[in-house]
C-alpha positions as CSV (number, residue, x, y, z in Angstrom):
1,X,0.0,0.0,0.0
2,X,1.3,3.4,-0.9
3,X,2.0,5.8,2.0
4,X,3.8,8.7,0.1
5,X,1.9,11.1,-2.0
6,X,1.5,14.6,-3.3
7,X,4.1,17.2,-2.4
8,X,6.0,14.6,-0.3
9,X,6.5,12.4,-3.4
10,X,7.6,15.3,-5.6
11,X,10.0,16.6,-2.9
12,X,11.6,13.2,-2.5
13,X,12.2,12.7,-6.2
14,X,13.6,16.2,-6.6
15,X,15.9,15.9,-3.5
16,X,17.0,12.5,-4.6
17,X,17.9,13.6,-8.1
18,X,19.8,16.7,-6.8
19,X,21.8,14.6,-4.3
20,X,22.7,12.0,-6.9
21,X,23.8,14.7,-9.4
22,X,26.0,16.2,-6.7
23,X,27.4,12.8,-6.0
24,X,28.2,12.2,-9.7
25,X,29.9,15.6,-9.8
26,X,32.0,14.6,-6.8
27,X,30.5,17.3,-4.6
28,X,29.8,16.0,-1.1
29,X,30.4,12.4,-2.1
30,X,30.1,9.8,-0.6
31,X,27.3,11.2,1.6
32,X,25.3,12.6,-1.4
33,X,24.7,9.0,-2.6
34,X,22.0,8.8,0.1
35,X,19.9,10.6,-2.5
36,X,19.1,7.1,-3.8
37,X,16.8,6.6,-0.8
38,X,14.4,9.5,-1.3
39,X,14.5,8.9,-5.1
40,X,13.4,5.3,-4.7
41,X,10.8,5.9,-2.0
42,X,9.4,8.8,-4.1
43,X,9.2,6.7,-7.2
44,X,7.7,3.7,-5.4
45,X,5.3,5.8,-3.4
46,X,6.2,3.8,-0.3
47,X,8.5,4.6,2.6
48,X,9.5,1.9,5.1
49,X,10.0,4.5,7.9
50,X,6.5,5.9,7.3
51,X,5.2,2.3,7.6
52,X,6.9,1.8,10.9
53,X,5.7,5.1,12.3
54,X,2.2,4.7,10.9
55,X,2.4,7.9,8.8
56,X,0.8,8.5,5.4
57,X,0.9,11.5,3.0
58,X,-1.0,9.7,0.3
59,X,-4.7,10.6,0.2
60,X,-5.6,7.4,-1.7
61,X,-4.1,5.3,1.0
62,X,-6.2,7.2,3.6
63,X,-9.4,6.5,1.7
64,X,-8.6,2.8,1.3
65,X,-7.8,2.4,4.9
66,X,-11.2,3.8,6.0
């Protein structure tokens, strides 16, 4: 079930891409490779940390859970 949606999803994808580009350019590497995490969670629409904490930013997930 998706738990990431809307602005959260877009912000994760943008942040992930920016961090990966910085890593490829050699700026801040190796820490900027962490950008893979927000990119993947944004593209999948599911965040394991949100699942553990019981959080959701996806309105469709909220409707299905009701």
